[in-house]
N, C-alpha and C positions, 0 to 999 in steps of 0.2 A: 744274913750274908755280910761279909766284910766289905767295908767301903774301899773302893779302889781309888786312892788319892792320886795315883800317878797319872791317871788318864786325863782328868780335868783339874787344873790348878785351883786351889781353894780361893785365891785372890780373884780369879776370873768369875767364879760362881757368886761371890759376895757382891762384886761390882754389878753383875747382871741383875741380881735380885734388887739391889738398890735402885738401878735404873728403871726396872719395871714398876717399883713402888712409886717412883716419882711421876711416871706417866699416868698412873691412876688418878682420877679426880678426887680431891679431898672433900668437895662439897657436891651436893645434889644439884641437878639442873633446875633452873627456875621453872616453877609450875606455870602453866598458861593462865593468863588473867581471866577471872570470871567476868563476863560481860552481861549487862542488864538486858540487852536485846540482841538476839542472834542475827547472823547475816541473813537468814531466811525470814526474819521478822517475828519469830516466836519469842515470847517473853521467857527469859531464863530465870524463872522464879518458882520455888517449891513451897507450897502451903503445908504447914505441919501443925499438929496439935489443935485441930479445929474441933471444938467440943460440941457446938450446936450444929450437928449434921442435919437436923430436921428442917433447917432453913432451905436446903436444896429441894426438899419435897414440897415445900409451899409453892415453888415455881417449877412444877413438874415438867412443863412444856420446854422451858429453856434447858432444864437438866437433860431431857431426852435429846434435844438438838446438839448439846455440847458433848454427848457421849461419842465414843468411837463407832465406826460403822459396824463392826462385828457385834458390839453390844446392842446397837440399835436394831439390827436384824434379828438378834435372838429375842429381844423384847417384842418386836413386831410379830414374830412367829408364835411366841408363847402366849401373847395376849389373845390371839384368835383361837389357839388350841384350848386354852383354859376356859374361854367363854363357851366354846362348843361343848367341852366336857361337862361344864357346870350345868348348862341347860339340858344336856343329854340326861344327866342324872335327874333333873326336875321332870322331864318328859317321862322317864321310866317310872318315877314315883307316882306321877299322875295316872299312868296306865296301870301300875300295880295297885294303887288305892281304889281305882274304879273297877278292878277285876278283869281288865281287858286281856292281860297275859294269860290268866287261867282259862278264859273263854276261848282263846285261840288254841290253847293246848288241848282242851277237852273236845272241841268240835272237830268234825271231820272236814274233808276238803269241800264237800257240797254244802255243808251247813255253815262254812265260814263266810259265804257270800251274804248271808242274812245278818251278819254281825256289823256290817258297815254303818247301820243306822243306830246301833246301841253302844258303840265304843266311842271313846274320846278322840283317838287318832287311829285311823285305819292302818292295818299292817304293821303296827308297833307291837311285836311279840317278844322282843329281847332287848338287851342293852345296846347291841350293835345297831339294830333298827332304830332305836331311840337316838343314837349318836348321828346316824345318817339323816334322820328327820331334823335334828338340831342344825346340821350344816345347811340343809335345804331351806330352812326358815330364815337363818341369818344371812345367807348369801343370796337368797331369793332365786334358787335354781328351779325347784319345782319339777321333779321328774314325773310326777303323777301317780306313783305307787302308794304314797302316804299322804293323807290329807286330814284336815280338821273336820269335826262334826259339831252339831249344835247341842250335844248331850252334856258337855262339861263346861260350866262357866269358869272353873279354875284353869282349864286348858286355854281358854281364850285370854285370861289374864296373863298367863305365862307367855303366850304368843306376843301380846302387846309389849310386855317387859323385855323380851328378847330382841324385838325390833328396835326398841329405844336404845338398849345397851349396845347393839351392833352398830347403830348409826354413830353413837358416841365414839366407839373404838375406831371405826373407819375415819371419822373426822380427825381424831387426835393423831393416829398413826400415819395417815396419808399426809396430813399437814406437817408432821415431823419429817417425813421423808422429803417432802418438797422443800422445806426450809434448809435441810442439810445439803441438798443438791444445788440450791440457789443462794448459798451463803456468800457474803460479800468478799471474804478472803479468797474465794476461788478465782474471782476476777483479778485479785492482786498477784496471782501467780505469773501473769504476763506483764506486770510492771516491774522493770528491772532497774537496778542501781549499779554503778561502777564498783568494782571490787576494792579499789583504793580511792581515797580522797587526796587532793593535792593542795599545796600552798605555794602561790606564786604571785608575782606583781601583775596587777591589772589596773590600768588607768592611774598609775602612780601610787597605788595602795596595795599592801599585802592582803590577799584574799584567800579564804578557804573555799574550795570548789569541789564539786562532785557532779557526776552525770546521771541523769535519769531518763528512761525511755519507756515506750509502750509498744509491745509487739503486735497488738491487734490494730486493725483498721478502725474499729469502732472506738470513738473517742471517750475520754473522761471529761465530763462537763464540770465547770467551776473547780478545776483542780487547783489545789493550794499546797504549799510546802512549808512545814514548820521544822525548825532545828532546835534541839536542846542539848545542853552539855550536862552530863551526869558525872559527878565526881564525889569523892569522900572529903568532907571538910570538918573543921573543928571551930566552934564558936569561941569568942573571947572568954566566955564563962567555962570553957572546957568541955562542952557538950559535943559529942562526936555524931555527925550526921552522915550515915553511910551512903545514902542516895540523895544528894543535893542537886536539884534540877534547876537549870538556868536557861531561860529562853534567849536566843540570839537572833537578831533580825536578819532577814534575807534581802539581798540587794535586788529589788524588783522595780523597774521604772513604772510599772502599772500601779495605779493607786489602789485598786481593788485587791492587790496581792494575789491575783489568780494568774495561772500560766496556761498557755495554749499548747497542750502537749500533743501536737500533731507529728513532731519529729523529736529525736533525743535532744535534750537541753542540758546546758551546764549551769547548775545553780550555784550562785556565788554569795558569799558572806564577807563583807568588808571588815577586816580586823581593825576596829577603832577603839576608842575609849570605852564604849559600852560592851565590848566583846570580852568574854572570859579568856580569850586567847591573846589578849593585848600584851601581856608580859612574858609570853613564851617565845623563846628563840629556837633555832634549829637544834642546838645542843641540848636544850632543856626538854625538848619534845619527847625524847626517848625515855626520860625519867618521869614523865607525867603519868599520873594514875587518873586518866579521864576517858570518857566515852562520849562521842558525838552521835546523838540519835537523830535520824531523819525520818519524818512522817509525811507521807503524801496522801492527801484525802481528795475525794471527788465523787461525783455521781456517775454511775454507769449509764451510758447512753441508751443501751438496748433494754435494760430492765428497770432503770430508775432507782436502783438500790445504791446507797452510799457505801463506798468501799474505802479501805485504808491499807496502804502498803508501808512497811517499816523496814529499816535496816540501821546499822550502827557502824561507826569507825572508831577503833581504839588507836592509841598512839603509834603502834607498829604498822597500822594500815594507812597512815598519813604520810605522803611523800612530799618532802620539802624541795622546792626548786624544780617542780615538774609541771607540765601542762598537757591537757588532753589533745590528742590529734583530731583533725577534722575528719568526719565520717559522712558528711552530707555533700553530695556532688550533684551537678545538673547534667543529665544525659538525655539528649534528644527531647528537650522541653519538659522533662519529668525529673523531679528531685529524687535521688536514689540515696539510700542509707545503707552503709556497709557495717553490719553489726559484728563482723569479725574483729573490728578495731574499736569496739565500744569502750573497752577499758584501757586501751593503749595510751601511754604517756611518753613524753619526750622531755629531756632535761633542758631547762632554760635558765637564764641568768636571774638570780634572786639573792638579795642580801640574807645572810645567815643570822642577822640580829633580830630582835623582837620588833613588833610594831611600835612600841613606845620609843625605843632607841631610834627607829627610823623617823618618827615624828620629831624627835629632839634634834637629830642630825640628818637633815635631808641630803647632805652631801654623800652619805653612804650609798644611796641609790644611784647617784650620778657616777661615783667611782666604780660601782659594780657594773653599770651599763658600759662604762668606758673599757673596763677590763674585758667584758664580754665582746665588745666590738674589736678590741685588739686581738683577742684570741681567735675571733672569727676571721679577721684579716690574715693572721698568721697561718691559719688552716687553709685559707684560699691560696696563699702564696705557696705553701707546701704542695697543695694539689696541682697548682700550675707548673711548679718546677718538676714534679713527678711526671706530669703529662709531657713536658718538653723532653725530659730524659727518656721517657718511653718512646716518644716519636723519633728522637735521634738514634736510639738503639735500633728501632725498626728500619730507619733509613739506611743505617750502616749494614744491617743484615741483608737488605735488598741489594745494596751495591756489591756486597761480597758474592751473593748468588749470581748476579749479572756478570761479574768478572770471571767467575768459574765457567760460564757458558761460552766464552770467547774461544774459537778454535785457532791453534797456532799455525804458522805458515809451514807448508810441506813442499820440499824440492824433489823433482823427479829428474833423473839422469837418463838421457837417451843414448843410443849407440853412437850418434854423431858427436856427442859431448855437449849438446845444447842443454841449457837449463831452463826449465819452464816453472814459473812460480804461480801457484794458484792460491786463491784465498776463498774461504767459504765462511 
């Protein structure tokens, strides 16, 4: 087909194509940062190229507990089925070697009653009956149709062996199921952390803060909180350490470093000279490749098992100049916790500089607080002026409405020419 140049000018087409090309991004979006600990507490780590796989079989019980539920249930079922089938084969071989199967096939119905004293196991005449007898022995059901006799010492040995193997399987598998249902990380599902961490001024110092809470009424005994900073560093010799862990202290007035987690608490870390956040300002925080890991440990009050809850905060999840709102109130003599505001924060006055600069120039904090006070006063003045304006407008509107309700004077003319004036 011939191009119809007269419909769309060529200059307009070229300009539109150039504009569309400019709108398209020339670079790809930045990939999300890989974190060492997920928000749920799971370790974001993949183990590859493990050559010595046999080490996992040396600790078979821990391996079974660590498996997923579907794999554990499959192993649980197959262990019993395989043991029943294995001993069913052994019972069938015992019956076959002793000639019990041929005896039941050759004898008639009346003559079979006399075989009970000469066979090893009564009424084992096929592999199906041997399998049913294997289940009865291991599970100790005992329906009464099949039973042992004193004719075969080998059958007695197989009976003892099956009982021992059955007890071992029961102990291992039931213990595995119990440990999976009572694992410590199940209790950690009700230990929650705030979605974001904040950096604000508390008691004249820049502090890194986050909130932790427990949804259950049963307490965590001897609860303690540890904070670590994980970042990629390079040594003076040029060695790159991809996961460099640094412990940072927690501001806790209690000497034992334990917390009483009866209600949600705000855990604080003072950013001082010992802190790895000492040289980081608000503008530098967005470019930092660091991750703050929070670990809460304690003993479950109901079970006595030690549990651990974990979470982490990357640079994008740290809000500078924010503070957590209060969620604990007293209502009719009872303290009430509003978990709908658990992670809510509000903006507060905080210097944008680093903690080092704040220690070197304490006047920065005073200037920041003065500016915050001035802005607060200005906002109050604006609110008061707006309220006065609204009240004046409301009064004017009321006056106008009242004036519209006044009835004008009306004159009535009588036949005598008298004028009567009435007001209503």
